[in-house]
C-alpha positions in Angstrom: 0.0 0.0 0.0 1.0 3.6 -0.4 2.7 5.5 2.2 0.3 7.1 4.8 -2.8 5.0 3.9 -4.3 2.4 6.2 -5.3 -0.9 4.8 -8.7 -0.8 3.1 -8.5 3.0 2.4 -8.6 4.3 -1.1 -6.0 6.9 -1.8 -7.6 10.2 -2.6 -5.5 12.5 -4.8 -4.8 15.8 -3.0 -4.1 18.0 -6.0 -7.7 17.9 -7.5 -9.2 19.0 -4.1 -6.7 21.7 -3.7 -7.4 22.7 -7.3 -11.1 22.9 -6.5 -10.4 25.0 -3.5 -8.1 27.3 -5.4 -10.7 27.6 -8.2 -13.3 28.6 -5.7 -11.0 31.2 -4.3 -10.2 32.4 -7.8 -13.9 32.4 -8.7 -14.7 34.4 -5.6 -11.9 36.9 -6.4 -13.1 37.2 -10.0 -16.7 37.8 -8.9 -15.6 40.3 -6.3 -13.6 42.2 -9.0 -16.6 42.1 -11.3 -18.9 43.4 -8.6 -16.5 46.2 -7.8 -16.3 47.1 -11.5 -20.1 47.0 -11.8 -20.4 49.3 -8.8 -17.8 51.7 -10.2 -19.6 51.8 -13.6 -23.0 52.3 -12.0 -21.5 55.2 -10.0 -20.0 56.7 -13.2 -23.4 56.3 -14.9 -25.2 58.1 -12.1 -22.7 60.9 -12.3 -23.1 61.3 -16.0 -26.9 61.2 -15.7 -26.7 64.0 -13.2 -24.4 66.1 -15.4 -26.7 65.5 -18.4 -29.7 66.7 -16.4 -27.8 69.8 -15.2 -26.8 70.6 -18.8 -30.3 70.1 -20.1 -31.7 72.4 -17.4 -29.0 75.0 -18.2 -29.7 74.7 -21.9 -33.4 75.2 -21.4 -32.7 78.3 -19.2 -30.4 79.7 -21.8 -32.8 79.0 -24.6 -35.7 80.6 -22.8 -33.5 83.6 -22.0 -32.4 84.0 -25.6 -35.9 83.6 -26.9 -37.2 86.2 -24.5 -34.4 88.6 -25.4 -34.9 88.0 -29.2 -38.7 88.4 -29.1 -40.1 91.8 -29.8 -41.4 93.7 -26.7 -40.4 90.9 -24.4 -43.1 88.6 -25.9 -42.6 84.9 -25.6 -41.0 82.9 -28.3 -44.2 81.2 -29.1 -45.9 84.5 -29.8 -43.0 85.7 -31.9 -42.9 82.4 -33.9 -46.7 82.7 -34.4 -46.3 86.3 -35.8 -43.4 85.3 -38.1 -45.4 82.3 -39.4 -48.4 84.6 -40.0 -46.3 87.1 -41.9 -44.7 84.3 -44.0 -48.1 82.8 -44.8 -49.5 86.3 -45.7 -46.6 86.9 -48.1 -47.4 83.6 -49.9 -51.0 84.7 -50.5 -51.8 86.2 -53.9 
């Protein structure tokens, strides 16, 4: 019989069990890295979403400010657009 085994015992290879344990540790490390990366990307996504919202709000404020400044007599852009459309349609009439 092999060294270190009692009679009637079947020798169990040690390497595959160690390999399974090492694989489990490696899998855990890989999953942990993937989780951290996922969290980091989620955080970056949230930050970008916040910046986009801020930019959209600022863009809207600037657009409204520009429209108000460009409209005659401080009228709203909708009224100014309506007047320019009416003038253009009147010019097209015979």
